[in-house]
N, C-alpha and C positions, 0 to 999 in steps of 0.2 A: 505494500499499499506505499503510495508515495506521501510525503511529506508535503502538508499546503500552508501550515501555519503562518501565517506572520507574509507570506508573500504578497505582492501588491498584484490585483489579476482585474483586468476590463473584462469584461461580460458586453458582448457586441450582439444589439438586437435583444427586443425584449417579448419575444413568444414566448410560448409557454416552455420551452428547454433553456431560454434565458431566465427565464422566472425562478425555475427550478434550479437553476446552477447558483443564482444568486443564493438561495436559500441553504442550497447545500455547502456550498463554500465558507459561505459565513458560520455556518454549526461545526464547522474545520477550520475556522480560527484564521484564514483569510483575510486580509486589508481588501475588500470589494468595492468596484468601479462599475460604472454602466453606462454604455453610449446605445442610443438610438436616433434614427434620423426624424423621428415622428417628433415635434414640438410638443410641450409641456402641455398645450391646452389640447392636443391631440390623441393624449393619455388615458386611459380610465381612471378615475379617482382614486378608487381604491387600491389600484396600483402605484401610485402616487405616494399615498399615505401608509402604503407598507413600506416603499423603499424610504420616505423619511422617517418613518417609526425605528430604522435600521439603520439609521444615518448615513447610508448608501450615497456617495456623491455620485451626480446624474450628468453626462452631456447629453441634453435633450436638444436635436435639430443643429446639432455642432459637432466637431469632433475634437477630443486632448487634444493641447497643446503637445508639440513633439519632445517638451523637457521634462515630459512626465515618467518617464522610464520605467514602466510596466514591467513587468519579468514573464507573465502571460497574458495572452489575449484568448479568450474562451467564444469564438463564433458560434452563431444559431446560425441554422441549417440554409436559411436563407439571405444570408450574407455573404456577397462577391469577397472571396480571400485577396483580390486584386486589388481591393480598392486602397485609395493612396494614404490617408493614415495607417491603413493595418501593412501594408509594403514598408512604412515609413517605420513601424515600431518594431519590426522582423529586423531592420536593416540596425535597430539601436540595440537589439540582442534578445528582444522578448520572444518567445515560444507561441506560436500560431497554431491551436488546435480546435478539437468541436466538445464539445457538451458530450458526446457518446465517448470520444478518449478520455476525457478527463473522468466520468462516469468508472470508466474499465480499470485506471489508476487509483482513485482513491477508492474503491467498495470491494466487495467481495463477489463472490457467485461464479458460475459457468453459465458462457453463452451459447446460445444457437443462437445465430446472425443469417435473416432472411431478405435478399433484394432481389431487384429483378424491375421492367418495367411495368407489367400488370400483374397481379393476384397477388403483391404483399400482403398487403392486409387481411385476405382470406385466408391464407396459406398461414399467416403469424399467428393470427385467431384458432385456426384449429389445430395449428400443433401445440399452443400453450393449452389447449381446452384436454388434448389427448394426456398433456403432461400431468396437468391436474388430475386429470382421472385417473394417472397410475400414482398419485399417490404423492408424486415430488412435488416438494417447495416452489413454488413458479410463482413469475413476475410475469405478465406478457407486457412489451414498453417497447418506448422508440418512435418512428413515425407512424405509429398507431395511433399515438396521440396520449400517451403516459411518459413524461420524461426518464431517461436511464438514469440519471443520475438520483432520482427521487426515488428510486428503490433500492440503488446502488449500494448507497451509503449505508441501510437496512440490514442489507443482505449477508448471508452466512455464507461457508463454503460449499454445503451442501443447496443452497439456492440455483435454481434455474431461472436465468434471463433470456424469455423468447424475445428474440429483440426484430424490430422489422427497420430493416435500416435501408436510405436512399443514398443517389450517389452524393449529395451534397454532403451528407454527413462524413460520406467515405474519404472525401477530398482531405480532410484533416484530421484522420488517425495517424498514429504513428506505432505504438502499441498494441493496439487494439486485435486480440485474437481470442477467435470463437472455437468451442470445441467440434462445433458443426456448424459449416457457410451453405449458405444456399442460394442459387443464382437460377431464376424461374425462367427468366426469356429475356431478348432484348431486342429492342426496336426504338425508332430516332423517340427520343424524350428530351425537356430539356434542354432544344439546343441554343437558346438565347443564351442560356450559360456556359454551355459545353463545348458550342461550334461544329462539331459533328459528332458522328456516332461512334468514331474510332475513338475519341476525347471520352465521351460518355459512358462506353465500354470499359476505357482504363479504367476510371473512377469506380465502376462497378467491380472491377477484379481486384481491387484492394482488398477486399471483404475476406480473401482468405492469403493475402502475404504474407502476415507472420504465422501460418500454420504450418505444423512439421507434420512429419511420417505419422503421427501417432491422431492426426485429427481428419477430419471426413470434409470432403466438399460434396454437396449433391448439385447435380446438373441436368437441364433439361438437354437430353440428346436428342429429341425433334427439333431443336433451334440450334443451325449450324453455327449464329455468332456466338451462342455461349457455348459451344464445343471450342471454339476459337480460344476464348478467354481464358480458359482452363491448361493450356497447353503448356504453363509454366507453374503448376500450381505441385509443391512438394505431399500436401495433404490426400489420403486416398479421394479416388471420384469417385464419387456413386452415382450413376447415371438414371432417370427415369425416363419412360417414353410411354406415349399412348399410340403410337404408331407401330414399335418394332416390337421384338420379341428381343430379349437379351442375355446375355450370359450372367451379367452379374448387375443387379438393379430392380429398379420398382418398372412393370409393364401391364399391360393388359393383356390378359390370356383367353379367349374363348369369353368374354364379358367378364372375367373375374380380375378384380385386381390384386397381384401377386408382387414378389419378391424372392428374387435368387440370391443368397447373401454370399460373404467370400468362401465358405466352405461348398458352396455348391448345393446348398439345401435349398427347395420351393419351397416357399409360404404361401397358403393364399388366403385372402382377406377378405373382401368382400366383392355383391356385383357392380358393377358400375352403376345400374338403372336403382341400387339400393342407397345409392347416396341423397340427402336432400336437397343438398344446392345444384341448381341445374345448369346445365351447358358442358360442352367437350371444356372447356378452357379450368369449369373448377374439377373437373377428372384430373387433368394435369394438377391443379395444386394440391389437391386429396393426395394423389401420389408422390409429392413431394413433402407432404406433410409426413405421410407415413414413413416414409425415407428414413427422414431425418429421426422420428421418435423410434423408429427399429435399429437404427444403428447408433442410438442412445441406450437401446439396452431396455425399452418398453417391451412389453409383451404384447403378444399379436392380439389375444381375446380385449385386452383394453383398446387397443387402436381400432380393431373391426367396430365395435360399440362406438364409439366415439364416433365414426366416420360415418354411421347411419345415423347417428342422431344431431350432427351437427346442421344447425339451421341459416347459418351465414352469417355476416356482419352488416350493420346497418350502413346506407346509404352506397349498399353495392348490390345492386339487383335484388332491392328490397320490395317486396309487395306491400302497398300502401293502401289501398284499397276500389272499390269497387261502384262506379257512379251510372246507374242507369245500362247496364251492361258492359259497361266500356274501365278495362282496368286503368291501372296507374302504378307505374315502377318506377323509384326510388334509384337511381344509378350514378348519383353523383359525383362518387368516385371515379367514375368515368374521365378520366384528365387529360384524357390523349386519344389520339384515334384508334390505336389498335385496340384500347381497353371498350371502346365504343360500340368496335366491331364486334367483341365478344359478347356483348348486352347482346346484340342483335338479333346475334346468332344463337342467343338463348332464349329469344322472344318465341312462344306459339302464335301464329294467325298474324295478321296485318299491324303495324305498327304507326304513332305518329312520333316522330323523335323530336325531342325539344334539345338544342344541343348551340354551342357557341361560348364564350368567354374568353379571357386572358389570353391573348397570342404566346406560346411558348417556341414559334418559329418553327411551328408543325405545319406539313401541307397536308391537305384533305381527298386529295383523288383515291387512295385507296378505300378511305371509309364512303364516299359517293357509291365506288365499286364497288362496296356489300352489299349496296342499298337493295340489287335485284327486285325483285315482286316484292318484298318485303314490307319495305319502307313505301307509305303512301305519300306522304308528306314531311317536310323538315320546317321545324318553326325556330326559329335563330333569333339570338339576341347579344349583346355582348360588344366589345371591338372585335372579336371575328367573323361577326354575323356576315358581314359583306364579303370576305375571305372566303368562307365556305359558298355562300352563295354562288360565287363567280366558278368557284372551282366545280359546283353543282350545275351549272348552267353551260359550261364546257363541256360536261359529260352528257350533256342532254338530258339532265334531271332540272324539272321545271316549277315540279310543287314546293316550292320554299317561297317561306315568308317572315320578312323582319318584323318584330315587333318591341316595344321599349324596353321589357322587365318578366320575371317571372309569373307574376299575378297574369298578365297578359299572355303568357307563354299557355298555360295552363289552360287559361277561358279558349284559346283559339283552340288548343289540341283536341279539349273536349267539344269544341264546336264541329272540327274535320273530323273526328274519329265516331264508328258507328258500333253498335255494338258486337260486342266479340272481339276486337281490338285492344291494343295497348297503348297506353300515352306514356312515352319511356323518355326520362329525363337522363338522357346519359351524353353531356357536353361535349366529350372530348377535349377541352380545354381546362386550366387551371380556375380558381372562382377569383383570382385576385382583381379585377377589373371592378367587380360589384359587390364582394362578398371578402370576409376575413379569411374563409377556408371552404374546403367543400364541404363540409357539414354545415357551418349555418347555410351553406347554399341549398341542402337537401332537406334542411327543415323549414326553410321558407316553400320549398315545392311540396310540402307535404301539410303546411298549414294550408296553403293554397289547395291543394285537394279538398281539404276537411273543410274551406269555407264551400266548397263545390257541393259537398255532402248535404249543407245545414240547408 
């Protein structure tokens, strides 16, 4: 455990992980400062009160003076490491890390780390549920919404921290080493931050860079970009596949989900049709979760029971309700085109798609191409609405309409739908142009649907 007492530490960014880092670091005796580009009047009053009550010096809407000489900067995931004052602090000798890294250094416990472009939240939640059902002391943390450090500082050696990890978090690790890591898939995302898919993949691959021969890397065999990433891994590579039978790893055989282990033993779990969560992508998520759990030593009976009972996570293909025979599904967690394609594929019957939001540099041709005969209309909002509409029209899909906000989207979707149709919120974009996060966006969608019902 790293000694942090009396260190001069600047926490950059006052999101969930930043606030948790402030609280944990103060408990550990560090001299904590904070910086956020939001001005004082833009911050929540309760948060300001908390910081003032703890005598935390704040740089709000401003950056620290270069003479401050911080020993460490802890960056929130949304903060770019190439910002001027961060680079200057590094030149002055400050160590630049993230909340995941400081949690690993200052806390205890064993880590499962799960990343990928899509499916992270579902797979992390399902894996955590399996571990809990097996009687393991378990915390489900990370990008799923619970700051890692908030649980790590109270963890014991036998605690399992099942962690959803983003590319942003992986940019700022140094010593972080999970017992088991998993990369679910790799498709273009966050290109506004990383520049291209190769740099994005390089960030994802950091998840296993400190693992040695005694660790495991679980990898999607069906995703060639994933297979490329693990070529230099020192840990044991355990693949999973929905499409092929494997000599080692997890796959589907005659409709059954199975694992062949390192000794060549074949273990049968359950049928794909027995999964509660719908869609081929969730078969992949389930294969990944059961692989992680099995190679962590959990009994197949516990894994099988959990696979059959797990009902998914909020904001990911979440059934909200039915009004006049029209179903409403919340997939606000669909923050890139590939995630939205998977959501569309999982729907039965015709779909009215609600999409649009913050532009992460994605292109939308593949999304439009997935519509086929299933998506009847696309109701668009946010900064990317025109970009998606233009892509659709170039591909001869003209059933698009741009509206101003979520309320209008839900009303218009309901107007366009017929009994038996599904109005699907799957934005294919981040939420930051109109909402704090995808959770707030999903909650607003659900509220709008409730108003239709009343």
